[in-house]
KETIBA-522375 format. One record per residue (C-alpha): residue number from 1; residue in one letter; x, y, z. Coordinates in pm, 1 decimal. Example, Ala and Ser with C-alpha at 12.3 -4.5 7.8 and 13.67 -1.06 7.14 Angstrom:
BEGIN
[node 1,"A",[1230.0,-450.0,780.0]]
[node 2,"S",[1367.0,-106.0,714.0]]
//
This chain:
BEGIN
[node 1,"P",[-513.0,-6373.5,-149.4]]
[node 2,"R",[-865.8,-6250.2,-206.9]]
[node 3,"P",[-1038.9,-6117.9,108.1]]
[node 4,"L",[-1300.6,-6392.5,69.5]]
[node 5,"M",[-1031.5,-6655.5,127.8]]
[node 6,"V",[-919.0,-6485.5,448.9]]
[node 7,"H",[-1279.4,-6459.4,569.8]]
[node 8,"G",[-1338.1,-6825.2,480.4]]
[node 9,"A",[-1029.7,-6940.2,673.3]]
[node 10,"L",[-1141.7,-6750.5,982.8]]
[node 11,"V",[-1498.1,-6885.3,960.9]]
[node 12,"L",[-1369.3,-7241.9,921.1]]
[node 13,"A",[-1137.3,-7209.9,1220.6]]
[node 14,"Q",[-1405.5,-7079.1,1456.4]]
[node 15,"V",[-1674.2,-7328.9,1350.8]]
[node 16,"V",[-1425.5,-7611.2,1410.4]]
[node 17,"F",[-1338.2,-7466.2,1752.6]]
[node 18,"G",[-1708.1,-7438.9,1840.6]]
[node 19,"G",[-1767.6,-7804.7,1757.0]]
[node 20,"G",[-1453.7,-7898.9,1948.8]]
[node 21,"A",[-1598.4,-7759.4,2271.8]]
[node 22,"I",[-1877.5,-8018.3,2259.8]]
[node 23,"V",[-1660.2,-8302.9,2130.9]]
[node 24,"G",[-1401.4,-8231.6,2399.9]]
[node 25,"K",[-1663.0,-8263.6,2672.9]]
[node 26,"F",[-1716.4,-8626.7,2572.0]]
[node 27,"G",[-1341.5,-8683.6,2557.9]]
[node 28,"V",[-1275.1,-8570.9,2915.9]]
[node 29,"H",[-1575.5,-8742.4,3076.7]]
[node 30,"G",[-1425.6,-8964.2,3345.3]]
[node 31,"T",[-1072.9,-8901.7,3215.6]]
[node 32,"N",[-783.9,-8667.8,3292.3]]
[node 33,"P",[-834.9,-8344.9,3088.7]]
[node 34,"A",[-470.3,-8241.3,3129.8]]
[node 35,"L",[-359.2,-8572.5,2975.8]]
[node 36,"F",[-604.5,-8509.7,2690.7]]
[node 37,"A",[-438.9,-8172.3,2624.0]]
[node 38,"L",[-90.5,-8325.8,2642.2]]
[node 39,"I",[-167.3,-8597.0,2385.7]]
[node 40,"R",[-330.7,-8341.7,2158.6]]
[node 41,"E",[-29.5,-8110.7,2158.5]]
[node 42,"G",[223.7,-8394.6,2154.8]]
[node 43,"I",[80.3,-8533.5,1829.9]]
[node 44,"A",[-29.6,-8210.0,1662.1]]
[node 45,"G",[312.6,-8043.2,1695.4]]
[node 46,"P",[518.2,-8304.0,1504.1]]
[node 47,"L",[235.2,-8345.6,1252.1]]
[node 48,"L",[228.2,-7973.3,1173.7]]
[node 49,"C",[607.7,-7963.0,1146.3]]
[node 50,"L",[607.7,-8258.0,906.2]]
[node 51,"L",[344.6,-8084.7,694.3]]
[node 52,"A",[557.2,-7769.5,698.5]]
[node 53,"L",[866.7,-7961.5,586.6]]
[node 54,"G",[665.7,-8135.2,317.2]]
[node 55,"S",[554.1,-7806.1,164.1]]
[node 56,"H",[858.2,-7583.2,234.8]]
[node 57,"S",[1234.8,-7617.5,245.1]]
[node 58,"W",[1421.4,-7658.9,573.4]]
[node 59,"S",[1578.6,-7315.0,531.1]]
[node 60,"E",[1230.1,-7160.1,524.6]]
[node 61,"V",[1106.6,-7358.1,824.3]]
[node 62,"K",[1414.1,-7352.0,1049.7]]
[node 63,"P",[1374.8,-7082.0,1316.2]]
[node 64,"K",[1658.7,-6838.9,1377.3]]
[node 65,"L",[1803.6,-6816.9,1726.3]]
[node 66,"A",[1695.0,-6453.0,1752.0]]
[node 67,"D",[1332.0,-6558.4,1700.9]]
[node 68,"M",[1331.4,-6827.4,1972.4]]
[node 69,"P",[1200.5,-6591.6,2245.0]]
[node 70,"C",[900.6,-6513.9,2023.2]]
[node 71,"L",[840.9,-6880.4,1944.0]]
[node 72,"L",[866.9,-6959.7,2313.7]]
[node 73,"A",[610.1,-6688.7,2389.5]]
[node 74,"A",[383.3,-6835.4,2118.7]]
[node 75,"G",[423.7,-7176.0,2282.6]]
[node 76,"V",[323.2,-7029.7,2619.4]]
[node 77,"G",[14.6,-6871.3,2462.7]]
[node 78,"L",[-83.4,-7197.7,2296.4]]
[node 79,"F",[-11.5,-7403.1,2608.4]]
[node 80,"S",[-218.2,-7178.8,2835.7]]
[node 81,"N",[-498.6,-7151.6,2581.4]]
[node 82,"Q",[-540.5,-7526.8,2547.6]]
[node 83,"L",[-480.8,-7631.6,2907.6]]
[node 84,"F",[-723.9,-7378.4,3052.8]]
[node 85,"F",[-991.3,-7446.4,2792.3]]
[node 86,"I",[-994.5,-7823.2,2837.2]]
[node 87,"L",[-996.1,-7781.3,3216.6]]
[node 88,"G",[-1277.0,-7529.0,3180.0]]
[node 89,"I",[-1503.8,-7758.7,2979.5]]
[node 90,"K",[-1425.0,-8039.5,3224.5]]
[node 91,"L",[-1543.2,-7829.7,3519.1]]
[node 92,"S",[-1810.2,-7626.6,3343.1]]
[node 93,"D",[-2045.9,-7615.5,3046.1]]
[node 94,"P",[-1887.3,-7618.4,2697.1]]
[node 95,"V",[-2149.9,-7370.4,2577.2]]
[node 96,"I",[-2033.2,-7123.8,2843.8]]
[node 97,"G",[-1676.6,-7185.7,2730.9]]
[node 98,"S",[-1768.7,-7100.0,2373.9]]
[node 99,"A",[-1966.0,-6796.7,2489.9]]
[node 100,"W",[-1644.0,-6664.5,2642.8]]
[node 101,"Q",[-1454.5,-6680.9,2315.3]]
[node 102,"P",[-1593.0,-6356.2,2165.5]]
[node 103,"S",[-1409.4,-6172.7,2444.0]]
[node 104,"Q",[-1083.0,-6252.9,2263.7]]
[node 105,"P",[-1093.8,-5944.2,2036.3]]
[node 106,"V",[-1106.6,-5728.0,2347.7]]
[node 107,"F",[-797.4,-5894.6,2493.9]]
[node 108,"T",[-630.0,-5898.0,2153.0]]
[node 109,"L",[-694.2,-5529.6,2096.1]]
[node 110,"M",[-562.9,-5433.8,2439.8]]
[node 111,"L",[-247.4,-5641.8,2388.8]]
[node 112,"A",[-206.3,-5510.0,2032.8]]
[node 113,"V",[-226.9,-5153.0,2162.4]]
[node 114,"L",[27.6,-5228.4,2436.3]]
[node 115,"V",[285.3,-5363.8,2190.0]]
[node 116,"G",[214.9,-5097.3,1928.8]]
[node 117,"Y",[49.4,-5307.9,1658.2]]
[node 118,"E",[-273.0,-5109.0,1664.3]]
[node 119,"K",[-388.1,-4770.2,1787.1]]
[node 120,"L",[-653.8,-4702.6,2046.9]]
[node 121,"T",[-944.1,-4499.3,1908.5]]
[node 122,"C",[-1262.0,-4365.4,2065.5]]
[node 123,"R",[-1466.1,-4629.8,1882.9]]
[node 124,"R",[-1245.4,-4908.0,2014.6]]
[node 125,"V",[-1261.4,-4775.3,2370.7]]
[node 126,"A",[-1641.9,-4767.4,2343.4]]
[node 127,"G",[-1639.5,-5125.6,2212.8]]
[node 128,"I",[-1434.5,-5242.9,2510.9]]
[node 129,"L",[-1657.4,-5058.9,2758.7]]
[node 130,"I",[-1964.7,-5229.6,2610.7]]
[node 131,"A",[-1812.1,-5577.7,2574.9]]
[node 132,"V",[-1659.1,-5610.9,2923.7]]
[node 133,"P",[-1990.6,-5578.0,3114.7]]
[node 134,"G",[-2128.6,-5856.8,2893.0]]
[node 135,"A",[-1851.2,-6089.0,3005.5]]
[node 136,"V",[-1901.0,-5985.5,3369.1]]
[node 137,"F",[-2273.7,-6059.8,3337.3]]
[node 138,"M",[-2202.3,-6413.0,3214.5]]
[node 139,"V",[-1980.2,-6480.8,3515.0]]
[node 140,"V",[-2195.3,-6321.9,3787.6]]
[node 141,"F",[-2533.6,-6442.7,3660.2]]
[node 142,"G",[-2390.5,-6787.3,3592.6]]
[node 143,"M",[-2273.8,-6817.5,3953.6]]
[node 144,"A",[-2607.6,-6692.5,4085.3]]
[node 145,"S",[-2804.1,-6943.1,3877.5]]
[node 146,"S",[-2575.9,-7232.1,3976.1]]
[node 147,"G",[-2617.2,-7188.8,4349.3]]
[node 148,"G",[-2464.7,-7392.7,4631.9]]
[node 149,"S",[-2140.3,-7578.4,4575.5]]
[node 150,"F",[-2185.0,-7547.4,4199.5]]
[node 151,"A",[-2137.8,-7169.7,4227.4]]
[node 152,"S",[-1770.4,-7209.2,4319.2]]
[node 153,"T",[-1722.0,-7455.4,4034.2]]
[node 154,"A",[-1888.1,-7209.3,3795.9]]
[node 155,"L",[-1654.1,-6934.4,3916.2]]
[node 156,"V",[-1345.8,-7151.6,3862.3]]
[node 157,"G",[-1473.3,-7254.7,3519.4]]
[node 158,"N",[-1522.2,-6891.6,3415.9]]
[node 159,"L",[-1176.4,-6801.6,3546.3]]
[node 160,"L",[-1025.3,-7080.9,3336.6]]
[node 161,"F",[-1210.7,-6960.8,3026.9]]
[node 162,"F",[-1085.2,-6607.4,3094.2]]
[node 163,"L",[-724.6,-6734.2,3100.8]]
[node 164,"N",[-794.5,-6946.0,2790.9]]
[node 165,"C",[-909.3,-6639.5,2594.0]]
[node 166,"L",[-614.3,-6434.5,2717.6]]
[node 167,"G",[-376.9,-6709.4,2601.9]]
[node 168,"T",[-533.7,-6720.3,2255.4]]
[node 169,"S",[-505.2,-6343.2,2218.8]]
[node 170,"A",[-140.4,-6356.9,2323.5]]
[node 171,"Y",[-78.3,-6625.6,2060.4]]
[node 172,"V",[-234.4,-6409.4,1787.0]]
[node 173,"I",[-24.7,-6107.9,1888.5]]
[node 174,"V",[305.2,-6293.4,1920.3]]
[node 175,"T",[269.9,-6482.9,1592.2]]
[node 176,"K",[181.4,-6161.6,1408.4]]
[node 177,"G",[547.1,-6089.2,1346.8]]
[node 178,"L",[655.9,-6450.9,1305.6]]
[node 179,"V",[423.5,-6523.4,1012.1]]
[node 180,"K",[596.5,-6245.4,816.4]]
[node 181,"K",[917.3,-6444.2,832.6]]
[node 182,"Y",[815.8,-6811.2,837.7]]
[node 183,"P",[535.9,-7019.4,679.4]]
[node 184,"A",[219.9,-7006.7,891.6]]
[node 185,"I",[208.9,-7385.1,930.7]]
[node 186,"A",[569.0,-7386.8,1057.7]]
[node 187,"V",[491.9,-7119.5,1317.5]]
[node 188,"A",[196.2,-7321.7,1443.6]]
[node 189,"G",[406.2,-7640.6,1445.1]]
[node 190,"W",[694.2,-7495.2,1644.3]]
[node 191,"A",[451.2,-7333.0,1888.8]]
[node 192,"Y",[278.2,-7667.9,1940.7]]
[node 193,"L",[609.7,-7847.2,1998.8]]
[node 194,"L",[718.0,-7595.1,2261.2]]
[node 195,"G",[372.1,-7592.9,2417.1]]
[node 196,"S",[369.8,-7973.6,2442.3]]
[node 197,"M",[697.3,-7966.8,2639.3]]
[node 198,"M",[542.7,-7724.6,2887.8]]
[node 199,"M",[230.1,-7938.6,2900.0]]
[node 200,"L",[432.8,-8251.5,2981.0]]
[node 201,"V",[588.3,-8080.8,3281.4]]
[node 202,"V",[252.0,-7953.0,3408.8]]
[node 203,"V",[69.4,-8284.3,3355.6]]
[node 204,"T",[343.6,-8472.4,3542.5]]
[node 205,"I",[312.4,-8231.2,3835.1]]
[node 206,"I",[-68.5,-8260.3,3833.5]]
[node 207,"N",[-66.5,-8640.7,3824.9]]
[node 208,"E",[187.9,-8660.7,4105.8]]
[node 209,"T",[-2.5,-8416.2,4328.2]]
[node 210,"P",[-323.9,-8570.1,4473.8]]
[node 211,"E",[-487.2,-8232.7,4540.3]]
[node 212,"C",[-426.3,-8110.2,4184.9]]
[node 213,"L",[-543.9,-8439.5,4035.3]]
[node 214,"R",[-860.4,-8430.3,4243.1]]
[node 215,"F",[-926.1,-8077.7,4118.4]]
[node 216,"V",[-882.5,-8150.0,3746.0]]
[node 217,"C",[-1092.1,-8466.7,3783.1]]
[node 218,"S",[-1378.5,-8283.0,3956.3]]
[node 219,"D",[-1721.6,-8422.8,3871.8]]
[node 220,"S",[-2063.7,-8414.0,4034.9]]
[node 221,"D",[-2063.3,-8794.2,4009.8]]
[node 222,"K",[-1806.8,-8918.1,4263.1]]
[node 223,"D",[-1766.7,-9251.3,4082.8]]
[node 224,"V",[-1675.7,-9071.1,3760.8]]
[node 225,"Q",[-1431.1,-8852.7,3952.6]]
[node 226,"Q",[-1266.1,-9154.4,4115.1]]
[node 227,"T",[-1233.1,-9328.7,3778.8]]
[node 228,"C",[-1045.3,-9023.4,3651.3]]
[node 229,"I",[-816.7,-9016.7,3956.1]]
[node 230,"D",[-740.0,-9388.2,3943.1]]
[node 231,"G",[-659.7,-9373.2,3571.6]]
[node 232,"A",[-465.3,-9046.2,3559.2]]
[node 233,"W",[-239.5,-9179.2,3280.6]]
[node 234,"D",[-501.0,-9398.0,3112.1]]
[node 235,"V",[-632.6,-9335.5,2760.9]]
[node 236,"P",[-975.1,-9505.8,2743.1]]
[node 237,"R",[-1145.6,-9584.6,2415.2]]
[node 238,"A",[-1397.6,-9302.0,2471.0]]
[node 239,"M",[-1111.8,-9048.8,2449.7]]
[node 240,"I",[-976.8,-9162.5,2112.3]]
[node 241,"L",[-1235.2,-9014.9,1871.4]]
[node 242,"P",[-1252.8,-8676.3,2049.8]]
[node 243,"L",[-872.5,-8668.6,2047.4]]
[node 244,"A",[-870.7,-8741.3,1674.6]]
[node 245,"Y",[-1111.6,-8448.5,1617.0]]
[node 246,"W",[-905.9,-8209.6,1828.7]]
[node 247,"I",[-576.5,-8311.2,1666.0]]
[node 248,"L",[-685.3,-8320.4,1301.2]]
[node 249,"F",[-943.1,-8042.3,1304.6]]
[node 250,"S",[-901.0,-7815.8,1609.2]]
[node 251,"S",[-519.9,-7825.4,1598.2]]
[node 252,"V",[-399.5,-7890.5,1243.8]]
[node 253,"T",[-686.8,-7747.2,1039.0]]
[node 254,"A",[-818.0,-7463.5,1257.2]]
[node 255,"Y",[-487.3,-7334.8,1394.4]]
[node 256,"F",[-324.9,-7344.2,1051.8]]
[node 257,"A",[-622.1,-7153.6,904.0]]
[node 258,"M",[-614.4,-6893.7,1182.2]]
[node 259,"T",[-236.0,-6850.7,1168.9]]
[node 260,"W",[-244.9,-6821.5,789.2]]
[node 261,"A",[-520.7,-6557.5,799.3]]
[node 262,"N",[-320.4,-6369.4,1062.1]]
[node 263,"Q",[-76.2,-6273.6,783.6]]
[node 264,"Y",[-337.7,-6069.1,600.4]]
[node 265,"A",[-567.9,-5925.3,868.5]]
[node 266,"T",[-522.2,-5710.8,1175.3]]
[node 267,"A",[-491.0,-5901.4,1502.3]]
[node 268,"S",[-822.8,-5778.4,1643.4]]
[node 269,"F",[-997.1,-5858.5,1313.4]]
[node 270,"V",[-877.6,-6221.7,1336.4]]
[node 271,"S",[-1036.6,-6253.2,1679.6]]
[node 272,"V",[-1369.3,-6097.2,1578.8]]
[node 273,"Y",[-1479.0,-6424.8,1420.8]]
[node 274,"T",[-1486.9,-6594.6,1763.5]]
[node 275,"V",[-1855.8,-6495.6,1778.3]]
[node 276,"L",[-1916.7,-6807.1,1567.0]]
[node 277,"Q",[-1798.7,-7040.0,1843.2]]
[node 278,"P",[-2094.7,-7002.3,2083.2]]
[node 279,"C",[-2335.8,-7017.4,1790.0]]
[node 280,"T",[-2186.0,-7348.0,1677.9]]
[node 281,"S",[-2155.3,-7510.8,2019.6]]
[node 282,"G",[-2497.1,-7387.0,2131.7]]
[node 283,"L",[-2663.3,-7530.5,1821.8]]
[node 284,"I",[-2485.6,-7866.5,1855.1]]
[node 285,"S",[-2563.8,-7885.2,2227.6]]
[node 286,"A",[-2933.5,-7808.9,2168.0]]
[node 287,"I",[-2956.5,-8076.3,1897.0]]
[node 288,"L",[-2790.1,-8338.2,2118.2]]
[node 289,"I",[-3014.7,-8261.8,2415.5]]
[node 290,"F",[-3323.4,-8265.9,2194.6]]
[node 291,"T",[-3233.1,-8604.7,2043.6]]
[node 292,"H",[-3143.3,-8759.1,2379.9]]
[node 293,"D",[-3293.9,-8715.5,2726.3]]
[node 294,"S",[-3222.6,-8479.8,3013.3]]
[node 295,"A",[-3053.1,-8752.5,3222.0]]
[node 296,"W",[-2803.6,-8814.1,2940.7]]
[node 297,"A",[-2739.8,-8439.8,2905.0]]
[node 298,"K",[-2684.8,-8403.3,3280.1]]
[node 299,"E",[-2431.2,-8685.9,3277.5]]
[node 300,"Y",[-2215.7,-8490.2,3032.9]]
[node 301,"S",[-2299.1,-8147.2,3181.9]]
[node 302,"L",[-2466.4,-8033.4,2861.0]]
[node 303,"S",[-2739.2,-7772.2,2874.1]]
[node 304,"Y",[-2936.2,-7539.1,2654.6]]
[node 305,"P",[-2802.0,-7183.9,2637.2]]
[node 306,"G",[-2902.7,-7011.7,2964.0]]
[node 307,"W",[-2991.7,-6658.8,3067.7]]
[node 308,"N",[-2631.7,-6589.9,3162.8]]
[node 309,"D",[-2533.4,-6654.7,2799.8]]
[node 310,"L",[-2723.1,-6336.9,2707.9]]
[node 311,"G",[-2408.1,-6159.1,2819.1]]
[node 312,"I",[-2274.0,-6246.1,2477.0]]
[node 313,"L",[-2506.6,-5979.3,2333.0]]
[node 314,"G",[-2304.2,-5712.1,2510.1]]
[node 315,"I",[-1983.3,-5867.2,2381.3]]
[node 316,"I",[-2116.0,-5880.4,2025.6]]
[node 317,"A",[-2238.8,-5519.8,2047.6]]
[node 318,"G",[-1890.9,-5415.0,2156.7]]
[node 319,"L",[-1739.1,-5623.2,1880.6]]
[node 320,"A",[-1957.9,-5447.4,1626.6]]
[node 321,"L",[-1777.2,-5125.2,1713.4]]
[node 322,"L",[-1438.8,-5296.4,1700.2]]
[node 323,"F",[-1526.7,-5465.9,1371.3]]
[node 324,"T",[-1620.3,-5142.2,1196.1]]
[node 325,"D",[-1290.4,-4993.8,1313.2]]
[node 326,"S",[-1074.2,-5289.2,1200.6]]
[node 327,"T",[-1039.9,-5339.6,828.7]]
[node 328,"L",[-895.7,-5618.3,622.3]]
[node 329,"P",[-614.9,-5514.2,387.4]]
[node 330,"Q",[-731.3,-5507.1,28.8]]
[node 331,"G",[-388.6,-5547.6,-132.7]]
[node 332,"G",[-150.8,-5293.7,-273.5]]
[node 333,"T",[14.7,-5036.9,-54.1]]
[node 334,"D",[-159.4,-4838.2,216.4]]
[node 335,"D",[-60.4,-4686.2,547.3]]
[node 336,"C",[-53.8,-5024.1,715.7]]
[node 337,"R",[98.8,-5272.0,471.3]]
[node 338,"E",[299.2,-5305.2,153.6]]
[node 339,"P",[439.4,-5600.4,-41.6]]
[node 340,"G",[755.3,-5754.1,107.1]]
[node 341,"P",[1046.1,-5908.8,-84.4]]
[node 342,"D",[861.0,-6238.5,-125.0]]
[node 343,"G",[543.7,-6071.9,-253.5]]
[node 344,"R",[347.5,-6119.0,70.6]]
[node 345,"Q",[196.5,-5827.1,259.9]]
[node 346,"V",[434.7,-5706.9,533.4]]
[node 347,"A",[319.5,-5502.7,829.8]]
[node 348,"F",[463.7,-5157.4,885.4]]
[node 349,"L",[528.7,-5036.2,1237.9]]
[node 350,"D",[661.7,-4702.3,1343.1]]
[node 351,"D",[987.9,-4683.6,1542.0]]
[node 352,"A",[820.1,-4648.6,1880.3]]
[node 353,"A",[588.1,-4937.9,1813.2]]
[node 354,"A",[871.1,-5160.4,1696.7]]
[node 355,"A",[1069.1,-5088.4,2010.8]]
[node 356,"S",[773.3,-5170.7,2235.2]]
[node 357,"V",[736.9,-5518.1,2087.0]]
[node 358,"D",[1073.3,-5604.4,2245.4]]
[node 359,"G",[1209.0,-5834.4,1979.8]]
[node 360,"C",[900.8,-6029.4,1879.8]]
[node 361,"C",[825.9,-5811.4,1580.7]]
[node 362,"Q",[1168.3,-5801.7,1424.9]]
[node 363,"A",[1020.2,-5998.6,1137.1]]
[node 364,"A",[815.0,-5694.1,1040.6]]
[node 365,"T",[953.1,-5408.9,835.4]]
[node 366,"V",[994.2,-5084.2,1026.6]]
[node 367,"R",[917.1,-4754.7,860.5]]
[node 368,"S",[1175.5,-4484.6,921.2]]
[node 369,"N",[1039.1,-4142.5,998.5]]
[node 370,"P",[1174.0,-3885.5,748.3]]
[node 371,"G",[1409.4,-3631.5,892.8]]
//
């Protein structure tokens, strides 16, 4: 495809994710966030698989037994990404959650280097060294500005967002090889199905453990918290529209767009577009607060971007270095890609890199060193 289409898919995915952070906050107000994540994955997985079967033959969609470890790893990445994010926006500010997302290219690059997909350069090292302090600033300054008992909640929220970003990066890396072998929508569908099974187990454990349920239902308003605890398996009307957004847009549309673009761009390049998430969620949050009152905003833990969000400037500055060192394939044959048997661009890895991926990149073609 033309590079503009790949850019457009990545922009669409991140804008949808940014809006989802705000929409999700309304969906988990007074409700169980883990149940929200379970319903999302439980519906999105079969829906994506049906769409895959409707547009491709079963032979194209059916995963081979040898690829199941990779699909399972993709499911773990998706499961952790979605569980930790929804818990994070339940306990913290969705704008902070979106501000964390630009850290994904850093995690993605480090993981890509570890498995041999990409090489570590001086420019990339400099980008990481600039971006990491920005993320640390958001955490430390956010705790300091919260104060009191809210400081511990802010710390937990930031930890959850850290794990969320790590899970997303792992998903991008693991699916990098899978999308060379299967349709992108099928990869996302199978990952969602596996992730939903993991989510069911975790949600059951949470709902049957009072301490865990009290934690995921945390709220400054004790009545709201108790409503969540008493209705751990309830799906109130207020959850339905946010769920619909997350299933149709955040899951089906955004994840398909991101997984599709992952076929044609480097892994770190795919994650660079996460800078659009805080811009989107910050703008939506500011508009909502401006059109309502402060009491309403406090009820849903919405706030204007704070001083701690300035840490994103360090992340973006680091990303600028990563971005200029990560290029989008322009078609044809170069030292990174060449057309595969089906006409799509197939990634080349050297022998050492292929071995380090430990099975998850068998879908990629391996270049043999002459001699």
